[in-house]
DSSP file (Angstrom, degrees, kcal/mol; ACC not computed):
  #  RESIDUE AA STRUCTURE BP1 BP2  ACC     N-H-->O    O-->H-N    N-H-->O    O-->H-N    TCO  KAPPA ALPHA  PHI   PSI    X-CA   Y-CA   Z-CA
    1    1 A M              0   0    0      0, 0.0     2,-0.1     0, 0.0    80,-0.1   0.000 360.0 360.0 360.0 129.6   26.2   21.9  -33.3
    2    2 A G        -     0   0    0     78,-0.1     2,-0.3    80,-0.1    80,-0.2  -0.466 360.0-178.6 -89.4 165.2   27.8   20.5  -30.1
    3    3 A G        +     0   0    0     78,-0.2    80,-0.7    -2,-0.1     2,-0.2  -0.873  24.2  84.9-147.8-179.7   29.7   22.4  -27.5
    4    4 A G    >   +     0   0    0     -2,-0.3     3,-1.0    78,-0.1     4,-0.2  -0.536  38.6  94.9 115.8-178.9   31.6   21.9  -24.3
    5    5 A I  T 3  S-     0   0    0      1,-0.2    -1,-0.0    -2,-0.2     0, 0.0   0.754 108.5 -74.1  58.6  29.2   35.0   21.0  -23.0
    6    6 A G  T 3> S+     0   0    0      1,-0.1     4,-2.6     4,-0.0     5,-0.2   0.401  94.4 125.7  81.9   0.4   35.9   24.7  -22.6
    7    7 A G  H <> S+     0   0    0     -3,-1.0     4,-1.9     2,-0.2     5,-0.1   0.966  83.4  33.3 -59.9 -57.1   36.4   25.9  -26.2
    8    8 A G  H  > S+     0   0    0      1,-0.2     4,-2.4     2,-0.2    -1,-0.2   0.865 119.3  53.4 -67.2 -36.3   34.0   28.8  -26.2
    9    9 A S  H  > S+     0   0    0      2,-0.2     4,-2.4     1,-0.2    -1,-0.2   0.878 107.6  50.7 -67.1 -37.8   34.6   29.6  -22.5
   10   10 A S  H  X S+     0   0    0     -4,-2.6     4,-2.4     2,-0.2    -1,-0.2   0.909 110.6  49.6 -64.3 -41.9   38.4   29.7  -23.1
   11   11 A N  H  X S+     0   0    0     -4,-1.9     4,-2.2    -5,-0.2    -2,-0.2   0.911 110.7  49.9 -62.2 -42.6   37.8   32.1  -26.0
   12   12 A A  H  X S+     0   0    0     -4,-2.4     4,-2.4     2,-0.2    -2,-0.2   0.921 111.8  47.8 -62.7 -44.6   35.5   34.3  -23.8
   13   13 A A  H  X S+     0   0    0     -4,-2.4     4,-2.7     1,-0.2     5,-0.2   0.908 111.0  50.7 -63.9 -41.9   38.1   34.4  -21.0
   14   14 A T  H  X S+     0   0    0     -4,-2.4     4,-2.6     1,-0.2    -1,-0.2   0.893 110.0  50.7 -62.9 -39.3   40.9   35.3  -23.4
   15   15 A T  H  X S+     0   0    0     -4,-2.2     4,-2.8     2,-0.2     5,-0.2   0.926 110.7  48.7 -63.8 -45.1   38.7   38.1  -24.9
   16   16 A L  H  X S+     0   0    0     -4,-2.4     4,-2.3     1,-0.2    -2,-0.2   0.932 114.0  45.8 -60.2 -45.9   38.0   39.5  -21.4
   17   17 A L  H  X S+     0   0    0     -4,-2.7     4,-1.8     1,-0.2    -1,-0.2   0.904 113.9  49.3 -63.8 -41.2   41.7   39.4  -20.4
   18   18 A G  H  X S+     0   0    0     -4,-2.6     4,-3.2    -5,-0.2    -2,-0.2   0.911 112.5  45.9 -65.6 -43.7   42.7   40.9  -23.8
   19   19 A L  H  X S+     0   0    0     -4,-2.8     4,-2.9     2,-0.2     6,-0.3   0.876 109.0  56.1 -68.2 -36.6   40.2   43.8  -23.5
   20   20 A N  H  <>S+     0   0    0     -4,-2.3     5,-1.9    -5,-0.2     6,-0.7   0.907 115.0  39.6 -58.5 -41.8   41.2   44.4  -19.9
   21   21 A H  H ><5S+     0   0    0     -4,-1.8     3,-0.9     3,-0.2    -2,-0.2   0.939 116.7  48.8 -72.3 -48.6   44.8   44.8  -21.1
   22   22 A L  H 3<5S+     0   0    0     -4,-3.2    -2,-0.2     1,-0.3    -3,-0.2   0.901 118.3  39.1 -59.9 -43.9   43.9   46.8  -24.3
   23   23 A W  T 3<5S-     0   0    0     -4,-2.9    -1,-0.3    -5,-0.2    -2,-0.2   0.408 104.8-129.9 -89.6   2.6   41.6   49.2  -22.5
   24   24 A Q  T < 5 +     0   0    0     -3,-0.9    -3,-0.2    -4,-0.2    -4,-0.1   0.893  51.9 154.3  50.5  47.6   43.9   49.4  -19.5
   25   25 A L      < -     0   0    0     -5,-1.9    -4,-0.1    -6,-0.3    -1,-0.1   0.825  41.6-144.9 -74.4 -32.3   41.0   48.8  -17.1
   26   26 A G        +     0   0    0     -6,-0.7     2,-0.2     1,-0.2    -5,-0.1   0.717  35.9 164.8  73.5  20.1   43.1   47.3  -14.4
   27   27 A W        -     0   0    0     -7,-0.1    -1,-0.2     1,-0.1     2,-0.1  -0.481  31.5-130.1 -70.6 140.0   40.4   44.9  -13.4
   28   28 A D     >  -     0   0    0     -2,-0.2     4,-2.3     1,-0.1     5,-0.2  -0.323  27.9 -97.5 -84.0 172.9   41.7   42.0  -11.1
   29   29 A A  H  > S+     0   0    0      1,-0.2     4,-2.8     2,-0.2     5,-0.2   0.837 121.3  57.6 -61.3 -34.8   41.0   38.3  -11.7
   30   30 A D  H  > S+     0   0    0      2,-0.2     4,-2.2     1,-0.2    -1,-0.2   0.926 109.3  43.9 -63.0 -43.9   38.1   38.3   -9.3
   31   31 A R  H  > S+     0   0    0     -3,-0.2     4,-2.2     2,-0.2    -2,-0.2   0.914 115.6  47.6 -68.4 -42.0   36.2   41.0  -11.2
   32   32 A L  H  X S+     0   0    0     -4,-2.3     4,-2.8     1,-0.2    -2,-0.2   0.894 111.7  50.9 -64.5 -39.4   37.0   39.4  -14.5
   33   33 A A  H  X S+     0   0    0     -4,-2.8     4,-2.0     2,-0.2    -2,-0.2   0.896 108.8  51.4 -65.3 -39.8   35.9   36.0  -13.3
   34   34 A A  H  X S+     0   0    0     -4,-2.2     4,-0.8     2,-0.2    -2,-0.2   0.917 113.1  44.8 -63.0 -43.6   32.6   37.4  -12.0
   35   35 A L  H >< S+     0   0    0     -4,-2.2     3,-0.9     1,-0.2     4,-0.5   0.915 111.7  53.8 -64.7 -42.2   32.0   39.0  -15.3
   36   36 A G  H >X S+     0   0    0     -4,-2.8     4,-1.8     1,-0.2     3,-1.5   0.838  98.3  63.5 -60.9 -34.4   33.0   35.8  -17.1
   37   37 A L  H 3< S+     0   0    0     -4,-2.0    -1,-0.2     1,-0.3    -2,-0.2   0.809  95.9  59.0 -61.9 -29.4   30.5   33.8  -15.0
   38   38 A T  T << S+     0   0    0     -3,-0.9    -1,-0.3    -4,-0.8    -2,-0.2   0.698 109.2  45.5 -71.8 -16.9   27.7   35.7  -16.6
   39   39 A L  T <4 S-     0   0    0     -3,-1.5     2,-0.3    -4,-0.5    -2,-0.2   0.778 131.1 -19.1 -93.7 -32.3   28.9   34.4  -20.0
   40   40 A G    ><  -     0   0    0     -4,-1.8     3,-1.3     1,-0.1    -1,-0.4  -0.918  57.7-112.6-176.2 148.6   29.4   30.8  -19.1
   41   41 A A  T 3  S+     0   0    0     -2,-0.3     4,-0.2     1,-0.3    -1,-0.1   0.786 114.8  40.2 -62.3 -31.1   29.9   28.5  -16.1
   42   42 A D  T 3> S+     0   0    0      1,-0.2     4,-1.0     2,-0.1     3,-0.3   0.346  85.8  96.0-104.0   8.9   33.5   27.6  -16.8
   43   43 A V  H X> S+     0   0    0     -3,-1.3     4,-2.0    -7,-0.3     3,-0.6   0.905  77.3  61.6 -62.3 -41.4   34.8   31.0  -18.0
   44   44 A P  H 3> S+     0   0    0      0, 0.0     4,-2.0     0, 0.0    -1,-0.2   0.860  99.4  54.4 -56.9 -36.2   36.2   31.9  -14.5
   45   45 A V  H 3>>S+     0   0    0     -3,-0.3     4,-1.3     1,-0.2     5,-0.8   0.872 110.4  46.6 -66.3 -33.9   38.6   28.9  -14.5
   46   46 A F  H <<5S+     0   0    0     -4,-1.0    -1,-0.2    -3,-0.6    -3,-0.1   0.821 107.8  56.4 -76.5 -30.8   40.0   30.1  -17.8
   47   47 A V  H  <5S+     0   0    0     -4,-2.0    -2,-0.2     1,-0.2    -1,-0.2   0.912 110.2  45.7 -62.0 -41.7   40.3   33.7  -16.6
   48   48 A R  H  <5S-     0   0    0     -4,-2.0    -2,-0.2    -5,-0.2    -1,-0.2   0.783 100.1-144.8 -76.6 -27.1   42.4   32.5  -13.7
   49   49 A G  T  <5 +     0   0    0     -4,-1.3     2,-0.3     1,-0.2    -3,-0.2   0.779  58.6  92.7  73.9  29.0   44.6   30.3  -16.0
   50   50 A H  S   <S-     0   0    0     -5,-0.8    -1,-0.2     0, 0.0    -2,-0.1  -0.981  83.0 -84.0-146.8 161.1   45.3   27.3  -13.7
   51   51 A A        +     0   0    0     -2,-0.3    13,-2.6    13,-0.2     2,-0.3  -0.359  56.9 165.5 -63.0 141.3   43.8   23.9  -13.0
   52   52 A A  E     -A   63   0A   0     11,-0.3     2,-0.5    13,-0.0    -7,-0.0  -0.993  41.0-118.9-155.3 156.1   41.0   24.1  -10.5
   53   53 A F  E     -A   62   0A   0      9,-3.0     9,-2.4    -2,-0.3     2,-0.4  -0.874  37.1-149.6 -94.2 131.6   38.1   22.1   -9.0
   54   54 A A  E     +A   61   0A   0     -2,-0.5     2,-0.3     7,-0.2     7,-0.2  -0.834  17.5 178.4-109.1 142.6   34.8   23.9   -9.7
   55   55 A E  E > > +A   60   0A   0      5,-2.0     3,-1.8    -2,-0.4     5,-1.5  -0.839  55.3  18.3-130.8 170.7   31.7   23.9   -7.5
   56   56 A G  T 3 5S-     0   0    0     -2,-0.3    -2,-0.1     1,-0.3   -15,-0.0  -0.522 131.9 -33.5  68.9-133.0   28.3   25.6   -7.9
   57   57 A V  T 3 5S-     0   0    0     -2,-0.3    -1,-0.3   -17,-0.0    -3,-0.0   0.141 111.4 -67.6-104.2  17.9   27.9   26.7  -11.4
   58   58 A G  T < 5S+     0   0    0     -3,-1.8    -2,-0.2     2,-0.1   -13,-0.1   0.360 113.4 103.5 115.8  -2.2   31.6   27.4  -11.8
   59   59 A E  T   5 +     0   0    0     -4,-0.3     2,-0.8     1,-0.1    -3,-0.2   0.680  66.5  70.1 -87.3 -17.6   32.0   30.3   -9.4
   60   60 A K  E   < +A   55   0A   0     -5,-1.5    -5,-2.0     2,-0.0     2,-0.5  -0.864  68.3 179.4-104.0 104.4   33.6   28.4   -6.5
   61   61 A L  E     -A   54   0A   0     -2,-0.8    -7,-0.2    -7,-0.2    -9,-0.0  -0.897  17.3-170.8-113.6 132.5   37.1   27.5   -7.6
   62   62 A T  E     -A   53   0A   0     -9,-2.4    -9,-3.0    -2,-0.5    -2,-0.0  -0.984  35.8-113.0-116.4 120.5   39.7   25.6   -5.6
   63   63 A P  E     -A   52   0A   0      0, 0.0   -11,-0.3     0, 0.0     2,-0.3  -0.223  31.1-143.1 -54.0 136.7   43.2   25.5   -7.2
   64   64 A G        -     0   0    0    -13,-2.6     2,-0.5     0, 0.0   -13,-0.2  -0.702   4.6-137.2 -98.3 154.1   44.2   22.0   -8.2
   65   65 A R        -     0   0    0     -2,-0.3     2,-0.2     2,-0.0   -13,-0.0  -0.947  18.7-123.0-114.7 131.8   47.7   20.6   -8.0
   66   66 A A        -     0   0    0     -2,-0.5     2,-0.4   -15,-0.1     3,-0.1  -0.480  21.0-167.8 -71.6 138.3   49.2   18.6  -10.8
   67   67 A R        -     0   0    0     -2,-0.2     2,-0.2     1,-0.1    -1,-0.1  -0.840  59.6 -44.5-127.8  92.1   50.4   15.2   -9.9
   68   68 A G  S    S-     0   0    0     -2,-0.4     2,-0.4     2,-0.0    -1,-0.1  -0.483  94.2 -43.0  83.2-157.0   52.5   13.8  -12.7
   69   69 A T        -     0   0    0     -2,-0.2     2,-0.5    -3,-0.1    -3,-0.0  -0.925  45.3-169.6-118.1 135.8   51.6   14.0  -16.3
   70   70 A L        -     0   0    0     -2,-0.4     2,-0.5     2,-0.0    -2,-0.0  -0.992   5.5-164.9-124.5 125.5   48.2   13.4  -17.8
   71   71 A V        -     0   0    0     -2,-0.5     2,-0.4     2,-0.0    -2,-0.0  -0.950   6.0-173.3-114.6 123.3   47.8   13.2  -21.6
   72   72 A L        -     0   0    0     -2,-0.5     2,-0.4     2,-0.0    -2,-0.0  -0.912   2.9-176.6-113.7 141.9   44.4   13.5  -23.1
   73   73 A G        -     0   0    0     -2,-0.4     2,-0.4     2,-0.0    -2,-0.0  -0.981   9.2-163.1-135.9 150.3   43.6   12.9  -26.7
   74   74 A A        +     0   0    0     -2,-0.4     2,-0.4     0, 0.0     3,-0.2  -0.991   8.9 178.9-135.5 127.9   40.5   13.3  -28.8
   75   75 A G        +     0   0    0     -2,-0.4     4,-0.1     1,-0.2    -2,-0.0  -0.935  68.5  12.0-123.7 150.6   39.9   11.8  -32.2
   76   76 A A    >   +     0   0    0     -2,-0.4     3,-2.0     1,-0.1     4,-0.3   0.930  69.0 176.7  50.9  53.4   36.8   12.0  -34.4
   77   77 A A  G >   +     0   0    0      1,-0.3     3,-1.1    -3,-0.2    -1,-0.1   0.717  67.5  74.1 -61.4 -22.2   35.3   14.7  -32.1
   78   78 A S  G 3  S+     0   0    0      1,-0.3    -1,-0.3     3,-0.0    -2,-0.1   0.668  80.0  73.8 -69.4 -13.2   32.3   15.0  -34.4
   79   79 A I  G <  S+     0   0    0     -3,-2.0     2,-1.0     1,-0.2    -1,-0.3   0.879  88.0  65.8 -63.4 -37.0   31.0   11.6  -33.1
   80   80 A C    <   +     0   0    0     -3,-1.1    -1,-0.2    -4,-0.3   -78,-0.1  -0.759  61.1 175.5 -91.5 102.5   30.1   13.3  -29.9
   81   81 A K  S    S+     0   0    0     -2,-1.0     2,-0.4     1,-0.2   -78,-0.2   0.855  70.2  33.3 -76.8 -34.2   27.3   15.8  -30.7
   82   82 A Y    >>  -     0   0    0    -80,-0.2     4,-1.7     1,-0.1     3,-0.6  -0.982  69.2-142.0-127.4 133.0   26.6   16.9  -27.1
   83   83 A S  H 3> S+     0   0    0    -80,-0.7     4,-2.8    -2,-0.4     5,-0.3   0.833 101.8  64.1 -61.9 -31.7   29.2   17.2  -24.4
   84   84 A R  H 3> S+     0   0    0      1,-0.2     4,-2.4     2,-0.2    -1,-0.2   0.918 104.6  46.0 -57.1 -43.4   26.6   15.8  -21.9
   85   85 A N  H <> S+     0   0    0     -3,-0.6     4,-2.0     2,-0.2    -1,-0.2   0.879 110.9  53.6 -67.5 -37.6   26.6   12.5  -23.8
   86   86 A F  H  X S+     0   0    0     -4,-1.7     4,-0.7     2,-0.2    -2,-0.2   0.955 112.9  41.9 -60.7 -50.4   30.4   12.5  -23.9
   87   87 A F  H >X S+     0   0    0     -4,-2.8     3,-0.8     1,-0.2     4,-0.7   0.889 112.3  54.3 -67.0 -38.4   30.8   12.9  -20.2
   88   88 A R  H >< S+     0   0    0     -4,-2.4     3,-0.6    -5,-0.3    -1,-0.2   0.881 108.4  50.4 -60.9 -37.3   28.0   10.5  -19.4
   89   89 A S  H 3< S+     0   0    0     -4,-2.0    -1,-0.2     1,-0.2    -2,-0.2   0.629 110.0  50.2 -77.4 -12.5   29.7    7.8  -21.5
   90   90 A T  H << S+     0   0    0     -3,-0.8     2,-0.5    -4,-0.7    -1,-0.2   0.471  92.5  86.3-104.1  -2.8   33.1    8.3  -19.8
   91   91 A V  S << S-     0   0    0     -4,-0.7     2,-0.4    -3,-0.6    -4,-0.0  -0.858  72.9-134.2-104.5 127.9   31.9    8.0  -16.2
   92   92 A D              0   0    0     -2,-0.5    -2,-0.1     1,-0.1    -3,-0.0  -0.644 360.0 360.0 -75.4 131.0   31.6    4.7  -14.4
   93   93 A T              0   0    0     -2,-0.4    -1,-0.1     0, 0.0    -2,-0.0   0.403 360.0 360.0-112.8 360.0   28.4    4.5  -12.6
C-alpha cells in the first residue's frame, strides 16, 4: 500500500481540529500542530490550513503566498506505489 501526498496527514489534522472543537479544549494552532507532528511530519501544515514551506521534519513552517493559479491533476494513481518514487521521478536533477 502506498502513501503520501498528504491524505492521511490531512485526515489526522482534521480529526485533531474536530476533537478540539467537540471537546471544547480551546487548544491553539501551535499546540495542535505540535501534537500533530507526533503523528506525521506534514500534519502541522494541515492543522494550520494554509500553504506553507516546510523545513526540518515538518515542524518549521513559513507561510507561502499564492502567485496565480496552479492546477494539479493525478490520473492512474495506483501506478505510483511509493510517494518517494513519485517525487523522485518528478524532480529534474
